N, CA, C, O and the ligand as a Tripos MOL2 file, in Angstrom:
@<TRIPOS>MOLECULE
protein
  265   263    67     0     0
PROTEIN
NO_CHARGES

@<TRIPOS>ATOM
      1 N          94.0610    4.9280 -114.5760 N.3       1 MET1
      2 CA         94.7290    4.6700 -115.8590 C.3       1 MET1
      3 C          93.7480    3.5690 -116.7190 C.2       1 MET1
      4 O          93.4120    2.5200 -116.1700 O.2       1 MET1
      5 N          93.3710    3.8490 -117.9350 N.am      2 PHE2
      6 CA         92.6330    2.9600 -118.5930 C.3       2 PHE2
      7 C          93.4820    1.9960 -119.5190 C.2       2 PHE2
      8 O          94.3230    2.3870 -120.3280 O.2       2 PHE2
      9 N          93.1750    0.8260 -119.3080 N.am      3 THR3
     10 CA         93.9860   -0.1760 -120.1800 C.3       3 THR3
     11 C          92.7820   -0.8850 -121.0700 C.2       3 THR3
     12 O          91.6070   -0.8710 -120.7040 O.2       3 THR3
     13 N          93.2110   -1.4630 -122.2020 N.am      4 PRO4
     14 CA         92.0320   -2.2190 -122.9660 C.3       4 PRO4
     15 C          91.3550   -3.1680 -122.2110 C.2       4 PRO4
     16 O          90.1590   -3.3890 -122.4050 O.2       4 PRO4
     17 N          92.1210   -3.8540 -121.2190 N.am      5 THR5
     18 CA         91.1730   -4.8550 -120.4260 C.3       5 THR5
     19 C          90.2120   -4.3090 -119.5480 C.2       5 THR5
     20 O          89.1670   -4.9000 -119.2740 O.2       5 THR5
     21 N          90.5630   -3.0670 -119.0420 N.am      6 LYS6
     22 CA         89.5810   -2.4100 -118.1550 C.3       6 LYS6
     23 C          88.4190   -1.7960 -118.9730 C.2       6 LYS6
     24 O          87.2950   -1.6430 -118.4930 O.2       6 LYS6
     25 N          88.7660   -1.4460 -120.2670 N.am      7 LEU7
     26 CA         87.7530   -0.9360 -121.1530 C.3       7 LEU7
     27 C          86.7610   -1.9940 -121.5560 C.2       7 LEU7
     28 O          85.5580   -1.7590 -121.6740 O.2       7 LEU7
     29 N          87.3110   -3.1630 -121.7600 N.am      8 ILE8
     30 CA         86.3680   -4.2280 -122.1150 C.3       8 ILE8
     31 C          85.4690   -4.7380 -120.8780 C.2       8 ILE8
     32 O          84.2850   -5.0710 -120.9310 O.2       8 ILE8
     33 N          86.2080   -4.7220 -119.8950 N.am      9 PHE9
     34 CA         85.5430   -4.9270 -118.5020 C.3       9 PHE9
     35 C          84.3810   -4.1010 -118.2110 C.2       9 PHE9
     36 O          83.2830   -4.5260 -117.8510 O.2       9 PHE9
     37 N          84.7240   -2.8330 -118.4040 N.am     10 LEU10
     38 CA         83.7140   -1.7880 -118.2670 C.3      10 LEU10
     39 C          82.4900   -1.9170 -119.2270 C.2      10 LEU10
     40 O          81.3210   -1.7360 -118.8850 O.2      10 LEU10
     41 N          82.9590   -2.2870 -120.5870 N.am     11 ALA11
     42 CA         81.8240   -2.4240 -121.4560 C.3      11 ALA11
     43 C          80.8760   -3.6010 -121.1680 C.2      11 ALA11
     44 O          79.6620   -3.5630 -121.3700 O.2      11 ALA11
     45 N          81.5510   -4.6430 -120.6780 N.am     12 VAL12
     46 CA         80.7880   -5.7130 -120.2330 C.3      12 VAL12
     47 C          79.7860   -5.4550 -119.0630 C.2      12 VAL12
     48 O          78.6570   -5.9430 -119.0420 O.2      12 VAL12
     49 N          80.2680   -4.6930 -118.1480 N.am     13 ILE13
     50 CA         79.4560   -4.2490 -117.0560 C.3      13 ILE13
     51 C          78.3370   -3.4380 -117.5350 C.2      13 ILE13
     52 O          77.2090   -3.6510 -117.0880 O.2      13 ILE13
     53 N          78.5610   -2.4800 -118.4510 N.am     14 LEU14
     54 CA         77.5270   -1.5680 -119.0590 C.3      14 LEU14
     55 C          76.4890   -2.4860 -119.8170 C.2      14 LEU14
     56 O          75.2800   -2.3150 -119.6560 O.2      14 LEU14
     57 N          76.9660   -3.4060 -120.5980 N.am     15 ALA15
     58 CA         75.9790   -4.3180 -121.1980 C.3      15 ALA15
     59 C          75.0810   -5.0930 -120.3250 C.2      15 ALA15
     60 O          73.8820   -5.2310 -120.5690 O.2      15 ALA15
     61 N          75.6900   -5.6050 -119.2870 N.am     16 VAL16
     62 CA         74.9040   -6.2810 -118.3100 C.3      16 VAL16
     63 C          73.8660   -5.4080 -117.6430 C.2      16 VAL16
     64 O          72.7240   -5.8230 -117.4440 O.2      16 VAL16
     65 N          74.2690   -4.1910 -117.2950 N.am     17 ILE17
     66 CA         73.3070   -3.1890 -116.6040 C.3      17 ILE17
     67 C          72.2590   -2.8850 -117.5390 C.2      17 ILE17
     68 O          71.0800   -2.7960 -117.1990 O.2      17 ILE17
     69 N          72.7300   -2.7020 -118.8740 N.am     18 TRP18
     70 CA         71.6480   -2.2700 -119.9380 C.3      18 TRP18
     71 C          70.5710   -3.4230 -120.1850 C.2      18 TRP18
     72 O          69.3560   -3.2230 -120.1610 O.2      18 TRP18
     73 N          71.1970   -4.6990 -120.4350 N.am     19 PHE19
     74 CA         70.2080   -5.7760 -120.5390 C.3      19 PHE19
     75 C          69.3940   -6.1150 -119.2520 C.2      19 PHE19
     76 O          68.2810   -6.6380 -119.3110 O.2      19 PHE19
     77 N          69.9550   -5.8170 -118.2010 N.am     20 GLY20
     78 CA         69.1830   -5.9520 -116.9380 C.3      20 GLY20
     79 C          68.0340   -5.0160 -116.8570 C.2      20 GLY20
     80 O          66.9340   -5.3530 -116.4180 O.2      20 GLY20
     81 N          68.3380   -3.7710 -117.3150 N.am     21 TYR21
     82 CA         67.4370   -2.6420 -117.2050 C.3      21 TYR21
     83 C          66.1950   -2.9250 -118.2110 C.2      21 TYR21
     84 O          65.0140   -2.7240 -117.9250 O.2      21 TYR21
     85 N          66.6610   -3.4060 -119.3820 N.am     22 ARG22
     86 CA         65.6570   -3.7540 -120.3980 C.3      22 ARG22
     87 C          64.8600   -4.9150 -119.9600 C.2      22 ARG22
     88 O          63.6650   -4.9020 -120.2520 O.2      22 ARG22
     89 N          65.3290   -5.8980 -119.3170 N.am     23 MET23
     90 CA         64.5220   -7.0040 -118.7240 C.3      23 MET23
     91 C          63.4770   -6.6050 -117.7360 C.2      23 MET23
     92 O          62.3280   -7.0450 -117.6900 O.2      23 MET23
     93 N          64.0810   -5.6170 -116.8620 N.am     24 ILE24
     94 CA         63.1270   -5.1460 -115.7750 C.3      24 ILE24
     95 C          62.0270   -4.3110 -116.4550 C.2      24 ILE24
     96 O          60.8710   -4.4000 -116.0410 O.2      24 ILE24
     97 N          62.3330   -3.5280 -117.4510 N.am     25 GLU25
     98 CA         61.3820   -2.6130 -118.0560 C.3      25 GLU25
     99 C          60.3460   -3.4910 -118.8560 C.2      25 GLU25
    100 O          59.1390   -3.2520 -118.8320 O.2      25 GLU25
    101 N          60.9050   -4.5130 -119.5580 N.am     26 ARG26
    102 CA         59.8460   -5.5120 -120.2050 C.3      26 ARG26
    103 C          59.0470   -6.1710 -119.1540 C.2      26 ARG26
    104 O          57.8420   -6.2690 -119.3870 O.2      26 ARG26
    105 N          59.4790   -6.6230 -118.0810 N.am     27 ARG27
    106 CA         58.6560   -7.3920 -117.1550 C.3      27 ARG27
    107 C          57.6380   -6.5180 -116.5560 C.2      27 ARG27
    108 O          56.4960   -6.9530 -116.4050 O.2      27 ARG27
    109 N          57.9780   -5.2160 -116.1690 N.am     28 GLN28
    110 CA         57.0210   -4.1960 -115.6700 C.3      28 GLN28
    111 C          55.9140   -3.9620 -116.7380 C.2      28 GLN28
    112 O          54.7170   -3.9710 -116.4530 O.2      28 GLN28
    113 N          56.4200   -3.7460 -118.0290 N.am     29 ASP29
    114 CA         55.3630   -3.5510 -119.0600 C.3      29 ASP29
    115 C          54.4750   -4.7740 -119.2580 C.2      29 ASP29
    116 O          53.3100   -4.5470 -119.5830 O.2      29 ASP29
    117 N          54.8630   -6.0340 -119.1080 N.am     30 THR30
    118 CA         54.1500   -7.1100 -119.1760 C.3      30 THR30
    119 C          53.1750   -7.2680 -118.0340 C.2      30 THR30
    120 O          52.0510   -7.7440 -118.1910 O.2      30 THR30
    121 N          53.6510   -6.8500 -116.8860 N.am     31 ALA31
    122 CA         52.8340   -6.9090 -115.6270 C.3      31 ALA31
    123 C          51.6760   -5.8040 -115.7800 C.2      31 ALA31
    124 O          50.5130   -6.0260 -115.4430 O.2      31 ALA31
    125 N          52.0850   -4.6940 -116.2780 N.am     32 LYS32
    126 CA         51.0310   -3.6260 -116.4760 C.3      32 LYS32
    127 C          49.9590   -4.0720 -117.4560 C.2      32 LYS32
    128 O          48.7720   -3.7950 -117.2890 O.2      32 LYS32
    129 N          50.4420   -4.8050 -118.5330 N.am     33 HIS33
    130 CA         49.3560   -5.1700 -119.5230 C.3      33 HIS33
    131 C          48.6270   -6.2860 -118.9510 C.2      33 HIS33
    132 O          47.4310   -6.3380 -119.2370 O.2      33 HIS33
    133 N          49.1290   -7.2330 -118.1640 N.am     34 GLU34
    134 CA         48.4790   -8.3830 -117.4960 C.3      34 GLU34
    135 C          47.4500   -7.6990 -116.5490 C.2      34 GLU34
    136 O          46.3080   -8.1550 -116.5910 O.2      34 GLU34
    137 N          47.6880   -6.7250 -115.7510 N.am     35 ARG35
    138 CA         46.8570   -6.0480 -114.8160 C.3      35 ARG35
    139 C          45.7030   -5.3560 -115.5420 C.2      35 ARG35
    140 O          44.5770   -5.3450 -115.0460 O.2      35 ARG35
    141 N          45.9890   -4.7580 -116.7560 N.am     36 GLU36
    142 CA         44.8180   -4.0430 -117.4660 C.3      36 GLU36
    143 C          43.9420   -5.0210 -118.0300 C.2      36 GLU36
    144 O          42.7250   -4.8480 -118.0890 O.2      36 GLU36
    145 N          44.5810   -6.1370 -118.4840 N.am     37 LYS37
    146 CA         43.7270   -7.3360 -119.0420 C.3      37 LYS37
    147 C          42.8440   -7.8630 -118.0480 C.2      37 LYS37
    148 O          41.6530   -8.0670 -118.2830 O.2      37 LYS37
    149 N          43.4780   -8.1290 -116.7640 N.am     38 THR38
    150 CA         42.7170   -8.8000 -115.6920 C.3      38 THR38
    151 C          41.6730   -7.9270 -115.2930 C.2      38 THR38
    152 O          40.5560   -8.4160 -115.1210 O.2      38 THR38
    153 N          41.8650   -6.6490 -115.1090 N.am     39 SER39
    154 CA         40.8990   -5.6170 -114.6410 C.3      39 SER39
    155 C          39.7010   -5.5100 -115.4960 C.2      39 SER39
    156 O          38.5690   -5.4180 -115.0220 O.2      39 SER39
    157 N          39.9690   -5.5220 -116.8020 N.am     40 SER40
    158 CA         38.8800   -5.5480 -117.7780 C.3      40 SER40
    159 C          38.0610   -6.7660 -117.7890 C.2      40 SER40
    160 O          36.8410   -6.6710 -117.9180 O.2      40 SER40
    161 N          38.6930   -8.0030 -117.6520 N.am     41 ASP41
    162 CA         38.0900   -9.3590 -117.6320 C.3      41 ASP41
    163 C          37.1880   -9.3570 -116.2490 C.2      41 ASP41
    164 O          36.0810   -9.8910 -116.1930 O.2      41 ASP41
    165 N          37.7680   -8.7330 -115.2290 N.am     42 ALA42
    166 CA         37.0690   -8.9870 -114.0270 C.3      42 ALA42
    167 C          35.9490   -7.9060 -113.7960 C.2      42 ALA42
    168 O          35.3360   -7.8090 -112.7330 O.2      42 ALA42
    169 N          35.7500   -7.1350 -114.8460 N.am     43 THR43
    170 CA         34.4810   -6.2880 -114.7180 C.3      43 THR43
    171 C          33.2020   -6.9660 -114.5340 C.2      43 THR43
    172 O          32.8180   -7.8100 -115.3420 O.2      43 THR43
    173 N          32.5180   -6.6270 -113.4900 N.am     44 VAL44
    174 CA         31.2350   -7.3170 -113.2420 C.3      44 VAL44
    175 C          30.1950   -6.1690 -113.0220 C.2      44 VAL44
    176 O          30.5100   -5.0500 -112.6150 O.2      44 VAL44
    177 N          28.9110   -6.5650 -113.3350 N.am     45 ASP45
    178 CA         27.7840   -5.5920 -113.1970 C.3      45 ASP45
    179 C          27.4540   -5.4050 -111.7770 C.2      45 ASP45
    180 O          27.1440   -6.3510 -111.0520 O.2      45 ASP45
    181 N          27.5160   -4.2750 -111.4090 N.am     46 MET46
    182 CA         27.2190   -3.9300 -109.9410 C.3      46 MET46
    183 C          25.8990   -3.3280 -109.8220 C.2      46 MET46
    184 O          25.5960   -2.3780 -110.5440 O.2      46 MET46
    185 N          25.1400   -3.7820 -109.0170 N.am     47 ILE47
    186 CA         23.8100   -3.2480 -108.6350 C.3      47 ILE47
    187 C          23.6860   -2.8770 -107.2280 C.2      47 ILE47
    188 O          24.3430   -3.4700 -106.3720 O.2      47 ILE47
    189 N          22.8190   -1.8550 -106.9170 N.am     48 GLU48
    190 CA         22.7130   -1.4310 -105.4890 C.3      48 GLU48
    191 C          21.5550   -2.1640 -105.0370 C.2      48 GLU48
    192 O          20.5140   -2.2100 -105.6920 O.2      48 GLU48
    193 N          21.7190   -2.7360 -103.9280 N.am     49 CYS49
    194 CA         20.7310   -3.5890 -103.2150 C.3      49 CYS49
    195 C          19.6790   -2.5880 -102.7280 C.2      49 CYS49
    196 O          19.9860   -1.5170 -102.2050 O.2      49 CYS49
    197 N          18.3410   -3.0250 -102.9410 N.am     50 LYS50
    198 CA         17.1960   -2.0460 -102.7560 C.3      50 LYS50
    199 C          16.9840   -2.2610 -101.1120 C.2      50 LYS50
    200 O          16.2990   -1.4130 -100.5390 O.2      50 LYS50
    201 N          17.4490   -3.1740 -100.4640 N.am     51 LYS51
    202 CA         17.1620   -3.4330  -99.0860 C.3      51 LYS51
    203 C          18.1400   -2.6100  -98.2360 C.2      51 LYS51
    204 O          17.7600   -1.7910  -97.4000 O.2      51 LYS51
    205 N          19.4280   -2.8830  -98.5060 N.am     52 CYS52
    206 CA         20.4670   -2.3150  -97.5710 C.3      52 CYS52
    207 C          21.4020   -1.3250  -98.2720 C.2      52 CYS52
    208 O          22.3240   -0.7810  -97.6660 O.2      52 CYS52
    209 N          21.1180   -1.0910  -99.6710 N.am     53 GLY53
    210 CA         21.9150   -0.1040 -100.2660 C.3      53 GLY53
    211 C          23.3980   -0.5190 -100.5460 C.2      53 GLY53
    212 O          24.1410    0.3650 -100.9720 O.2      53 GLY53
    213 N          23.8810   -1.7220 -100.3590 N.am     54 ALA54
    214 CA         25.2570   -2.0430 -100.6870 C.3      54 ALA54
    215 C          25.3830   -2.3360 -102.1780 C.2      54 ALA54
    216 O          24.4310   -2.7580 -102.8340 O.2      54 ALA54
    217 N          26.5420   -2.1080 -102.6680 N.am     55 TRP55
    218 CA         26.6930   -2.5330 -104.1620 C.3      55 TRP55
    219 C          27.3200   -3.8620 -104.2330 C.2      55 TRP55
    220 O          28.4150   -4.1610 -103.7560 O.2      55 TRP55
    221 N          26.4280   -4.7060 -104.9440 N.am     56 VAL56
    222 CA         26.6720   -6.1350 -104.9990 C.3      56 VAL56
    223 C          26.7310   -6.4240 -106.4110 C.2      56 VAL56
    224 O          26.4330   -5.6230 -107.2980 O.2      56 VAL56
    225 N          27.1710   -7.7250 -106.5910 N.am     57 ASP57
    226 CA         27.4430   -8.4260 -107.8760 C.3      57 ASP57
    227 C          26.0180   -8.6970 -108.4490 C.2      57 ASP57
    228 O          25.2690   -9.4650 -107.8460 O.2      57 ASP57
    229 N          25.6350   -8.0940 -109.5770 N.am     58 ALA58
    230 CA         24.3120   -8.3050 -110.1620 C.3      58 ALA58
    231 C          23.8930   -9.6920 -110.3800 C.2      58 ALA58
    232 O          22.7040  -10.0060 -110.3080 O.2      58 ALA58
    233 N          24.8670  -10.5760 -110.6580 N.am     59 LYS59
    234 CA         24.5820  -12.0430 -110.8040 C.3      59 LYS59
    235 C          24.3300  -12.8070 -109.5860 C.2      59 LYS59
    236 O          23.4240  -13.6410 -109.5580 O.2      59 LYS59
    237 N          25.1330  -12.5570 -108.5030 N.am     60 GLU60
    238 CA         25.0560  -13.2220 -107.2980 C.3      60 GLU60
    239 C          24.0780  -12.6160 -106.3710 C.2      60 GLU60
    240 O          23.5420  -13.3030 -105.5010 O.2      60 GLU60
    241 N          23.8330  -11.4030 -106.5140 N.am     61 GLY61
    242 CA         22.8220  -10.8290 -105.6020 C.3      61 GLY61
    243 C          23.5470  -10.3780 -104.3410 C.2      61 GLY61
    244 O          24.7640  -10.4680 -104.1820 O.2      61 GLY61
    245 N          22.7160   -9.9060 -103.4960 N.am     62 CYS62
    246 CA         23.2120   -9.3720 -102.0990 C.3      62 CYS62
    247 C          23.4900  -10.3260 -101.2360 C.2      62 CYS62
    248 O          22.5820  -11.0670 -100.8580 O.2      62 CYS62
    249 N          24.7210  -10.4730 -100.7930 N.am     63 SER63
    250 CA         25.2540  -11.3680  -99.8280 C.3      63 SER63
    251 C          24.8560  -11.0080  -98.3530 C.2      63 SER63
    252 O          24.8900  -11.8470  -97.4530 O.2      63 SER63
    253 N          24.5050   -9.8030  -98.1830 N.am     64 ILE64
    254 CA         24.0260   -9.2750  -96.8240 C.3      64 ILE64
    255 C          22.6620   -9.6820  -96.5220 C.2      64 ILE64
    256 O          22.4070  -10.2260  -95.4480 O.2      64 ILE64
    257 N          21.7120   -9.4410  -97.4550 N.am     65 CYS65
    258 CA         20.4260   -9.6710  -97.2760 C.3      65 CYS65
    259 C          20.0290  -11.1430  -97.7290 C.2      65 CYS65
    260 O          18.9630  -11.6160  -97.3370 O.2      65 CYS65
    261 N          20.8490  -11.8430  -98.5210 N.am     66 GLY66
    262 CA         20.5630  -13.2100  -98.7420 C.3      66 GLY66
    263 C          19.8690  -13.4600 -100.1580 C.2      66 GLY66
    264 O          19.5570  -14.6000 -100.5000 O.2      66 GLY66
    265 ZN         21.2920   -6.0720  -99.3600 Zn       67 ZN67
@<TRIPOS>BOND
     1     1     2 1
     2     2     3 1
     3     3     4 2
     4     3     5 am
     5     5     6 1
     6     6     7 1
     7     7     8 2
     8     7     9 am
     9     9    10 1
    10    10    11 1
    11    11    12 2
    12    11    13 am
    13    13    14 1
    14    14    15 1
    15    15    16 2
    16    15    17 am
    17    17    18 1
    18    18    19 1
    19    19    20 2
    20    19    21 am
    21    21    22 1
    22    22    23 1
    23    23    24 2
    24    23    25 am
    25    25    26 1
    26    26    27 1
    27    27    28 2
    28    27    29 am
    29    29    30 1
    30    30    31 1
    31    31    32 2
    32    31    33 am
    33    33    34 1
    34    34    35 1
    35    35    36 2
    36    35    37 am
    37    37    38 1
    38    38    39 1
    39    39    40 2
    40    39    41 am
    41    41    42 1
    42    42    43 1
    43    43    44 2
    44    43    45 am
    45    45    46 1
    46    46    47 1
    47    47    48 2
    48    47    49 am
    49    49    50 1
    50    50    51 1
    51    51    52 2
    52    51    53 am
    53    53    54 1
    54    54    55 1
    55    55    56 2
    56    55    57 am
    57    57    58 1
    58    58    59 1
    59    59    60 2
    60    59    61 am
    61    61    62 1
    62    62    63 1
    63    63    64 2
    64    63    65 am
    65    65    66 1
    66    66    67 1
    67    67    68 2
    68    67    69 am
    69    69    70 1
    70    70    71 1
    71    71    72 2
    72    71    73 am
    73    73    74 1
    74    74    75 1
    75    75    76 2
    76    75    77 am
    77    77    78 1
    78    78    79 1
    79    79    80 2
    80    79    81 am
    81    81    82 1
    82    82    83 1
    83    83    84 2
    84    83    85 am
    85    85    86 1
    86    86    87 1
    87    87    88 2
    88    87    89 am
    89    89    90 1
    90    90    91 1
    91    91    92 2
    92    91    93 am
    93    93    94 1
    94    94    95 1
    95    95    96 2
    96    95    97 am
    97    97    98 1
    98    98    99 1
    99    99   100 2
   100    99   101 am
   101   101   102 1
   102   102   103 1
   103   103   104 2
   104   103   105 am
   105   105   106 1
   106   106   107 1
   107   107   108 2
   108   107   109 am
   109   109   110 1
   110   110   111 1
   111   111   112 2
   112   111   113 am
   113   113   114 1
   114   114   115 1
   115   115   116 2
   116   115   117 am
   117   117   118 1
   118   118   119 1
   119   119   120 2
   120   119   121 am
   121   121   122 1
   122   122   123 1
   123   123   124 2
   124   123   125 am
   125   125   126 1
   126   126   127 1
   127   127   128 2
   128   127   129 am
   129   129   130 1
   130   130   131 1
   131   131   132 2
   132   131   133 am
   133   133   134 1
   134   134   135 1
   135   135   136 2
   136   135   137 am
   137   137   138 1
   138   138   139 1
   139   139   140 2
   140   139   141 am
   141   141   142 1
   142   142   143 1
   143   143   144 2
   144   143   145 am
   145   145   146 1
   146   146   147 1
   147   147   148 2
   148   147   149 am
   149   149   150 1
   150   150   151 1
   151   151   152 2
   152   151   153 am
   153   153   154 1
   154   154   155 1
   155   155   156 2
   156   155   157 am
   157   157   158 1
   158   158   159 1
   159   159   160 2
   160   159   161 am
   161   161   162 1
   162   162   163 1
   163   163   164 2
   164   163   165 am
   165   165   166 1
   166   166   167 1
   167   167   168 2
   168   167   169 am
   169   169   170 1
   170   170   171 1
   171   171   172 2
   172   171   173 am
   173   173   174 1
   174   174   175 1
   175   175   176 2
   176   175   177 am
   177   177   178 1
   178   178   179 1
   179   179   180 2
   180   179   181 am
   181   181   182 1
   182   182   183 1
   183   183   184 2
   184   183   185 am
   185   185   186 1
   186   186   187 1
   187   187   188 2
   188   187   189 am
   189   189   190 1
   190   190   191 1
   191   191   192 2
   192   191   193 am
   193   193   194 1
   194   194   195 1
   195   195   196 2
   196   195   197 am
   197   197   198 1
   198   198   199 1
   199   199   200 2
   200   199   201 am
   201   201   202 1
   202   202   203 1
   203   203   204 2
   204   203   205 am
   205   205   206 1
   206   206   207 1
   207   207   208 2
   208   207   209 am
   209   209   210 1
   210   210   211 1
   211   211   212 2
   212   211   213 am
   213   213   214 1
   214   214   215 1
   215   215   216 2
   216   215   217 am
   217   217   218 1
   218   218   219 1
   219   219   220 2
   220   219   221 am
   221   221   222 1
   222   222   223 1
   223   223   224 2
   224   223   225 am
   225   225   226 1
   226   226   227 1
   227   227   228 2
   228   227   229 am
   229   229   230 1
   230   230   231 1
   231   231   232 2
   232   231   233 am
   233   233   234 1
   234   234   235 1
   235   235   236 2
   236   235   237 am
   237   237   238 1
   238   238   239 1
   239   239   240 2
   240   239   241 am
   241   241   242 1
   242   242   243 1
   243   243   244 2
   244   243   245 am
   245   245   246 1
   246   246   247 1
   247   247   248 2
   248   247   249 am
   249   249   250 1
   250   250   251 1
   251   251   252 2
   252   251   253 am
   253   253   254 1
   254   254   255 1
   255   255   256 2
   256   255   257 am
   257   257   258 1
   258   258   259 1
   259   259   260 2
   260   259   261 am
   261   261   262 1
   262   262   263 1
   263   263   264 2
@<TRIPOS>SUBSTRUCTURE
     1 MET1         2 RESIDUE 1 A MET
     2 PHE2         6 RESIDUE 1 A PHE
     3 THR3        10 RESIDUE 1 A THR
     4 PRO4        14 RESIDUE 1 A PRO
     5 THR5        18 RESIDUE 1 A THR
     6 LYS6        22 RESIDUE 1 A LYS
     7 LEU7        26 RESIDUE 1 A LEU
     8 ILE8        30 RESIDUE 1 A ILE
     9 PHE9        34 RESIDUE 1 A PHE
    10 LEU10       38 RESIDUE 1 A LEU
    11 ALA11       42 RESIDUE 1 A ALA
    12 VAL12       46 RESIDUE 1 A VAL
    13 ILE13       50 RESIDUE 1 A ILE
    14 LEU14       54 RESIDUE 1 A LEU
    15 ALA15       58 RESIDUE 1 A ALA
    16 VAL16       62 RESIDUE 1 A VAL
    17 ILE17       66 RESIDUE 1 A ILE
    18 TRP18       70 RESIDUE 1 A TRP
    19 PHE19       74 RESIDUE 1 A PHE
    20 GLY20       78 RESIDUE 1 A GLY
    21 TYR21       82 RESIDUE 1 A TYR
    22 ARG22       86 RESIDUE 1 A ARG
    23 MET23       90 RESIDUE 1 A MET
    24 ILE24       94 RESIDUE 1 A ILE
    25 GLU25       98 RESIDUE 1 A GLU
    26 ARG26      102 RESIDUE 1 A ARG
    27 ARG27      106 RESIDUE 1 A ARG
    28 GLN28      110 RESIDUE 1 A GLN
    29 ASP29      114 RESIDUE 1 A ASP
    30 THR30      118 RESIDUE 1 A THR
    31 ALA31      122 RESIDUE 1 A ALA
    32 LYS32      126 RESIDUE 1 A LYS
    33 HIS33      130 RESIDUE 1 A HIS
    34 GLU34      134 RESIDUE 1 A GLU
    35 ARG35      138 RESIDUE 1 A ARG
    36 GLU36      142 RESIDUE 1 A GLU
    37 LYS37      146 RESIDUE 1 A LYS
    38 THR38      150 RESIDUE 1 A THR
    39 SER39      154 RESIDUE 1 A SER
    40 SER40      158 RESIDUE 1 A SER
    41 ASP41      162 RESIDUE 1 A ASP
    42 ALA42      166 RESIDUE 1 A ALA
    43 THR43      170 RESIDUE 1 A THR
    44 VAL44      174 RESIDUE 1 A VAL
    45 ASP45      178 RESIDUE 1 A ASP
    46 MET46      182 RESIDUE 1 A MET
    47 ILE47      186 RESIDUE 1 A ILE
    48 GLU48      190 RESIDUE 1 A GLU
    49 CYS49      194 RESIDUE 1 A CYS
    50 LYS50      198 RESIDUE 1 A LYS
    51 LYS51      202 RESIDUE 1 A LYS
    52 CYS52      206 RESIDUE 1 A CYS
    53 GLY53      210 RESIDUE 1 A GLY
    54 ALA54      214 RESIDUE 1 A ALA
    55 TRP55      218 RESIDUE 1 A TRP
    56 VAL56      222 RESIDUE 1 A VAL
    57 ASP57      226 RESIDUE 1 A ASP
    58 ALA58      230 RESIDUE 1 A ALA
    59 LYS59      234 RESIDUE 1 A LYS
    60 GLU60      238 RESIDUE 1 A GLU
    61 GLY61      242 RESIDUE 1 A GLY
    62 CYS62      246 RESIDUE 1 A CYS
    63 SER63      250 RESIDUE 1 A SER
    64 ILE64      254 RESIDUE 1 A ILE
    65 CYS65      258 RESIDUE 1 A CYS
    66 GLY66      262 RESIDUE 1 A GLY
    67 ZN67       265 GROUP 0 **** ****
């Protein structure tokens, strides 16, 4: 049996769930953008070491061969 009090209570619960869902969605969206930003910033030039064949940071050189 639905009473006005129950309807208001139900509406409040639905609003809380909706806001919670939106907050999670926004947080995931932000995290995704952050990840994309980080990955593009973290792009480094990789070169193949002529001695051992390992892919190494072009700036730092091969850590295996020294
Ligand atoms: Zn090497």
